[in-house]
Residue, then its C-alpha position, 0 to 999 in steps of 0.5 A: x739725388x733719385x728721381x723718386x727723392x727729387x719728386x719728394x722734395x718737389x712734392x714737400x716744397x709744393x706743399x709747404x708753399x700751399x701751407x704757407x698761404x693756408x695757415x693760420x688763416x687764409x691769404x697773406x693780408x688783413x685790415x687793422x684799424x689804425x684808430x682806437x675804436x674802444x668807446x662811444x666817443x671813438x664810434x662817433x668820431x670814426x663814423x657818424x657824426x664825426x666823420x662829416x667833418x673830414x668829408x666836408x674838408x675833403x669836399x672844400x679841398x681835394x688835396x686834404x684827401x691825404x691828410x684825413x684819409x689813408x690815400x696818400x699811403x695807399x696803392x692799387x695792385x691791379x691785374x686781369x691776370x693775362x701774363x701772371x709770373x711764367x704761368x702765362x694767362x691764368x686768369x684773374x682770380x688765380x692771379x690773386x696770390x701773387x697780387x696779395x704777395x706784391x701788396x706784402x712787398x709793398x708793406x714790409x720794405x716801404x710800409x706802403x698799404x695796399x689794396x690788390x684788385x683782380x679783374x676779370x676784363x680782358x679788353x685793355x680799353x675796358x680795363x683802363x676805364x676800371x682803373x681810371x674810375x678807381x683814382x679816388x680811392x688810391x694815391x697811386x696804381x700798380x699795374x701788374x701781369x697784363x700781357x703785351x701789347x696790352x699792357x702798353x695801352x692800360x698804361x698809356x690811357x691810365x697815365x693820360x687820364x689819371x693825376x697819380x702815379x701809374x706804373x707797370x712794374x713788369x715794365x719800368x721796375x725790370x727796366x729800372x733794376x736792369x739799368x742799375x745792374x748795366x750801370x755798374x756792370x759798365x764800370x766792372x767791365x771797363x765799358x760805356x753806354x754809348x760805345x757797347x753793342x746790345x743784343x736782347x731776346x724778348x720782345x715782351x713789355x719788359x724786354x721793350x722797357x728795358x731797351x728803352x732804358x739802355x737808351x735812355x742811359x746812353x745806348x745808341x738805338x742803332x746798336x740794339x738788336x732785338x730778337x723774338x721767337x721769329x728771329x731778328x726784328x727787322x724792318x718790313x718784317x710783319x710776323x709777330x709785329x708791334x709798334x714797340x718792336x718796330x722802334x728797334x727794328x734793324x736791317x732789312x732782312x732775316x736773321x738769327x740770334x747767332x748771326x746777330x750775337x757776334x760781338x755783342x758786349x751785352x746780352x739782355x735775355x727776357x725770353x725763356x730757357x737755353x735760348x743763349x748757348x755757349x757757341x753763342x757766348x764765344x763769339x761775343x766781345x771779351x769779358x761780355x756782360x750777360x743778363x739771363x733774366x728768364x725765370x725759372x731757368x735762365x737763357x744760360x746758366x752762369x757756369x755754362x757761360x763761364x766755361x767759354x768765357x771766364x771773365x763774363x759779367x752775369x746776372x740772372x733773375x735767380x736768387x741762388x746766383x748772384x746778381x738777382x735782377x728783382x723788382x723789389x730793389x725798386x717799386x717799393x721805393x719809388x712808389x714811396x718817394x712819389x706818395x711822399x711828395x704827392x707827385x701826379x706821375x712817375x716820370x723818366x728823371x724819377x726812374x733815372x734817379x732810382x737807377x742812380x740810388x740803386x746803383x750807387x748803393x752797390x758801389x758803397x760799403x755793405x751794410x751789417x744788416x744785409x750782410x747778415x741777411x745773406x751771411x756767406x755770400x760775398x757783398x763786395x762791389x764787382x762782377x758777383x755784387x752789381x746790385x744791393x740786396x733786397x734786405x738792404x735797409x739803406x734802399x728806402x732812404x737812398x732811393x726813395x728820397x733821390x725819386x722824391x728829390x727828382x719828382x720835386x725838381x721835375x715839377x710834378x711833386x704836389x707836396x714839396x718836401x722842405x727839408x730833404x735830409x730831414x726826410x731821408x733820416x726819417x726814412x732811415x728811422x723807418x727800418x733802423x729803429x734806433x736812427x731817430x732817438x740816437x740822432x742827438x747822441x750823434x750830434x753830441x758826439x761831433x763835438x769832439x773826436x775821441x778815440x774808441x778802442x775795441x777790445x774784440x776787433x777780430x769780430x766782424x761786428x766791430x769791423x763794420x761799426x768801425x767802418x761806419x764810425x769813419x763814414x758817420x763821425x769824426x771819432x777814431x776806433x782803434x782795435x785790438x786783434x791780430x793783424x792777419x786775422x782782421x786783414x782777412x775778415x775786413x777782405x771777406x766781409x767787403x770792407x774797404x778798411x784796412x788796419x794801418x791805414x784806416x784805423x789803428x790795430x793793437x796786436x796783443x802777440x806783438x806790440x812795441x808798448x807790451x812792457x809799458x802795458x804790462x808793467x803799468x797793469x803790474x803797478x796798478x794791481x801788484x798789492x791785489x796779488x797780481x804778480x809780474x808773471x800774471x801781468x805779463x799773462x794778462x797783457x798777452x791774452x786779455x784784450x778787455x784789459x789791454x784796452x782798459x789800460x790804454x783807456x788809463x794811460x790816455x792812449x784811448x778815450x773810451x773802451x767798448x768790450x764784451x762782444x762775447x763773454x760774460x758781463x761781470x768777466x769784463x766788468x771785473x777788468x774795468x774796476x780793477x783798472x779804470x774805477x779810480x779818481x771817484x769813478x766806479x760802476x753805478x748800473x747798466x742802463x738799457x734803452x729798449x726801442x719799442x713800437x710805442x716808444x722808448x723805454x729805459x731799464x736798469x740796473x740789468x747787470x751791475x749790482x745784484x741787489x742794489x743797496x738804496x744808495x745805489x738805487x739812488x745814484x742809478x736813477x740820477x744817472x738814468x735821468x742824466x742820461x735819457x736827457x741825452x736823447x732829447x727825452x724828459x725822464x720819468x722814472x719808476x722805481x718798481x718792485x712788488x709793493x705798491x706804495x708801502x703795501x708790503x714789508x719785504x727786503x726789496x720794498x725797504x731798499x726802494x722805500x730808502x732809496x726814495x728818501x734819498x732821493x726826496x733829500x737831494x731834490x732833483x730836477x726830474x720826475x720819479x715815483x715809486x714804490x709800484x708794480x709795473x702796471x702802475x708805472x706803466x698806466x696812469x689810471x691804475x696809479x690814480x686809484x693807488x695813489x691819486x695825485x702822484x708825482x708824473x703824469x702819463x707812463x713812466x719811461x724809465x724802469x729802475x728795479x730792486x734786483x738785476x735779474x728782474x730788470x734783465x728778465x724785463x729787458x730781455x722779455x721786451x726784446x724777445x716778445x715785444x720786438x724791442x731794439x736795444x741800445x746799450x747796456x750803457x754802463x753808467x758812473x765811469x764817465x764814459x770811460x768804458x762800456x760793457x756790451x752783451x754778445x747779442x749786440x749787432x754791428x749798428x748797436x756797436x755803432x750806437x755805443x761808439x756814439x755814446x762813448x763818443x760824447x764828451x763826458x760834460x754832456x752828460x757826466 
């Protein structure tokens, strides 16, 4: 690229960043109320006189501040702007975009609220006084971008005087993520902390904190060699020395980085570009570990290091290279755990628990969500994957719960948790929206081991779902696909599972049961125009039909299909093969998980314009399924008509369905026919029909047209951010479910749990 093109690209990137900060409104934060303020009653509770009650409770017991105010979930991000990123001492005001960004990360990754506070105070003691005076407002303090050695002074004073966690992320956040990466690098390299030689460049806050952390992990202090701009930090040196550097002084004479790097196992760079040269790398121990963390240009580029040391294990601070050491892997989650137990500090044990949690996640199978966020990257534990990615949704559950546990065990938790497992499930539920709602279904599915056959076994989403099934359930996945394709895609996705060892694989091109399968299919379909030749062709090419035949022959208990293709095409083969013995597709039910709770929608796919009998069956089936999720059904029969005010076809079908339901006298609440707004708003319903059959909002919407039901479902997904579980195919005795191409790996896992529940639990 020419210099002019490069300049244009840089200018475009700069303008894009400025526009991001300016539009549609300046800055990256805003404040929103968490309580309604719609009338005089709300005002009297939010402010005078009602607010006095909360004030008096807190005066009587200060610990109740976390019950009646946001203090327990509020962090202050505080800086004086003396060491901002790689920009240096740019001042408090200029640091504000960074502090706002830090607050956004807290909210995004851990749902922690933040105020960014930029303070014009260069004196560390006075700055500490200011921070300490803010203690009543916050549950914790994140110190940020304060130059060394002032940052050590500020943090020490604040920790001594404050009874809430104070955490300088530039020090401890970096140290924790480095510690996690180093822990796994030791495993990959076959080395141990106790035996390695460490050479570090950079004697600032982050560098010193990382070295202290490595010592806590087992590195011997006498095996650590620290260099800065003056060269080796040695005993008796006077230039550019601090007490923190003095703790790592080695020898009694001057030396250069090139002098001390020889034989080093681990290089830790928190300094500047080009500090480590290829000739230096050549003198390091075999398979050296190189953490070149200077930003934006590391101490040595990975390609340069690998030219002279092909076996090098390398991490940087950049996102465009593997193993990015990014503090966002740590700080949101260590604060989450600390806040949730009311910790008075963040101690060594909590930091070490954070390290182990992060490191263990990288060694585990990569989540489907992380793989989707980093499509194209190989996320399998090894030299290029030492630590998880920031968008791995498992981080909050694993790391925050480990931190909370350590806080309780070390006695710094003022609000200990009674059930740590329940806490972790709650955290997982905050990122996996379906987790809490699906829990009763997963529990029920554990009562029996069922064989679930996936028609599209070569799809990566199916492979990830199968892996998750083996980790989280007792069910057994069966996949239909070509062995070489499935094997290659497991390898590419970094999944440990393999066909034949971890799950059964049916090869449509060559399976010893092929003769039996096409024979069975022909027997079922011989009088529906299917010849033996057609049956043979179908059993070679149609994986949905193969899966359905397996269920029919009782070689599997349930079929999941539809990750590509058209719903009704798959449903046709399910009908042909499995709709027998009183079973027939009743309707497709989708659970939409919304911000204000769950909402079920039917029939989204099966019947274009269902008859009154079919609508009645849909309502009864929906009630059964809704109860599986631990929810009491309140079902609205929705159409254009409001309680008889129209006489069109859909209104008549809904009224007839209502009469059929009344004759059955079911044991759940239902009402209709009505518009959506009446179904979801009792005040509207009361004006139209006082004393209707249920109170509050409906949680199940049944429509007179699949076109309308599907449209509502898609609007809820796209515009309301709804997460879909389903569609659940009702009426087939749990022998088959047809999903849609938009389904995710977690969606398939959820469907496997639904398919894995014995039919006696819901019919």
